[in-house]
C-alpha positions, -999 to 999 in steps of 0.1 A, spaced: -265 -23 106 -266 -61 111 -234 -79 121 -221 -99 91 -227 -136 94 -223 -166 70 -242 -196 83 -238 -229 64 -265 -256 66 -250 -291 67 -262 -326 72 -229 -345 73 -195 -344 90 -179 -340 56 -200 -309 48 -194 -294 82 -156 -297 78 -158 -282 43 -179 -253 55 -155 -246 84 -124 -247 62 -138 -223 36 -151 -194 56 -184 -202 74 -190 -184 107 -216 -208 120 -232 -241 112 -269 -251 111 -268 -289 116 -297 -310 103 -303 -344 87 -319 -350 53 -311 -317 37 -324 -330 4 -360 -327 18 -354 -294 36 -338 -308 67 -350 -328 97 -337 -332 133 -302 -347 134 -292 -375 158 -271 -368 188 -241 -388 175 -239 -367 143 -239 -336 165 -212 -351 187 -189 -360 158 -194 -326 141 -185 -310 174 -153 -331 176 -143 -322 140 -153 -285 138 -146 -255 160 -175 -234 149 -208 -225 168 -235 -251 159 -272 -243 159 -293 -275 156 -324 -277 134 -353 -295 151 -380 -307 127 -397 -340 133 -407 -346 97 -408 -333 61 -437 -310 53 -456 -282 70 -453 -270 105 -487 -279 120 -477 -307 144 -496 -334 162 -494 -338 199 -469 -366 195 -448 -346 171 -447 -317 194 -437 -338 223 -409 -352 202 -398 -316 195 -399 -307 231 -377 -337 240 -352 -328 213 -350 -293 225 -341 -306 260 -317 -332 246 -297 -307 225 -296 -281 253 -281 -308 275 -256 -317 247 -245 -280 247 -256 -270 213 -249 -233 206 -284 -226 196 -316 -242 184 -337 -238 152 -374 -246 152 -409 -233 144 -446 -242 149 -476 -228 132 -514 -229 138 -538 -242 112 -546 -206 103 -510 -198 94 -501 -179 126 -470 -185 147 -481 -209 174 -474 -187 204 -482 -213 231 -461 -240 216 -432 -218 207 -432 -204 243 -429 -240 257 -400 -248 234 -382 -215 241 -386 -222 278 -371 -257 273 -342 -241 254 -332 -221 285 -304 -197 277 -298 -210 242 -305 -185 213 -334 -196 191 -337 -192 154 -373 -193 140 -368 -212 108 -386 -209 75 -419 -218 90 -419 -180 91 -422 -180 53 -455 -200 55 -471 -175 79 -502 -157 68 -490 -123 81 -452 -119 83 -453 -87 104 -477 -103 129 -453 -133 131 -423 -109 135 -440 -92 164 -449 -125 181 -413 -138 176 -400 -106 192 -423 -109 222 -412 -146 226 -376 -136 227 -365 -152 193 -330 -143 185 -330 -148 147 -355 -153 119 -344 -174 89 -365 -163 59 -365 -159 21 -390 -130 24 -419 -154 19 -407 -162 -16 -392 -191 -35 -358 -175 -32 -342 -146 -12 -338 -125 -44 -375 -128 -51 -382 -119 -15 -358 -89 -15 -385 -63 -8 -400 -80 22 -365 -89 35 -355 -52 35 -387 -43 53 -382 -70 79 -347 -58 85 -360 -23 92 -386 -36 116 -366 -64 134 -350 -43 161 -325 -65 180 -335 -96 162 -313 -108 133 -329 -114 99 -310 -143 83 -316 -145 45 -320 -180 31 -331 -199 0 -310 -194 -31 -281 -177 -13 -250 -175 -34 -221 -151 -38 -241 -132 -64 -272 -131 -43 -252 -118 -13 -237 -90 -34 -271 -79 -47 -289 -81 -13 -261 -64 6 -261 -35 -20 -299 -31 -20 -309 -39 16 -295 -37 52 -290 -75 52 -256 -88 63 -265 -123 76 -269 -151 51 -276 -188 53 -266 -212 25 -261 -249 20 -239 -244 -11 -248 -279 -23 -231 -298 -51 -240 -333 -62 -212 -359 -63 -212 -394 -78 -211 -423 -54 -180 -445 -55 -203 -476 -60 -192 -496 -91 -220 -522 -89 -253 -505 -94 -288 -520 -92 -311 -499 -113 -348 -497 -109 -348 -503 -71 -355 -469 -55 -348 -466 -18 -363 -432 -11 -379 -404 -31 -390 -413 -66 -367 -398 -93 -338 -394 -69 -307 -414 -77 -294 -436 -50 -259 -430 -63 -259 -392 -59 -243 -376 -28 -251 -341 -17 -222 -322 -2 -213 -286 6 -192 -271 -22 -159 -256 -10 -160 -231 -38 -196 -220 -31 -187 -212 6 -154 -195 -3 -171 -173 -29 -200 -164 -5 -174 -155 22 -156 -132 -2 -188 -116 -13 -199 -110 23 -166 -95 33 -166 -72 3 -202 -61 11 -193 -54 47 -166 -31 36 -190 -10 15 
């Protein structure tokens, strides 16, 4: 059976501290979680490291969107792998695909070599692969430590069947369930599958403290309020921790 793990995805020092104080076992650190996460800066990593005593895996993703990268984007990824290895991250999180929806073995091998001894999580690029079992086997051959996946569905509960099958086929690799993870989802998945490793952001939306507000001048994504702050919810992490501990005792 998998070792139990609650990983919290965070993109700020505030969220990292909340996750650590409420029961997370490990952090996945990124920037721009509102668009699925991109590579964080080294100073954010350094400050989180100062404030939190948890293992930190760093998400490396050069842009929003799919995982078919240009030569320049791949070179950026390679340099980021090297940088965060030198900064002593506890693990790295990345993924590259071919145009045909296969795990890009050649590029993944280069990045894994750059990572050296650091454990590597294959992120949800896995969920956009044409054949999950072929991708699983390629990841195993490359030495990937963990696969973060929703079971190629919009949420982990919708992907429950594939997640269970992946767990049975993963061998020494860890299958880390993500997308829509909550205390209720953990309880259901732990009861129905071998899953014991879960990844959540536990986001809540807070109102900015800005009193003066200039309406009609968007700074980013259309439809997104400039005065909404995304933070990890203490209650969501606590409840997830409780659900995982109860499931592990089953």
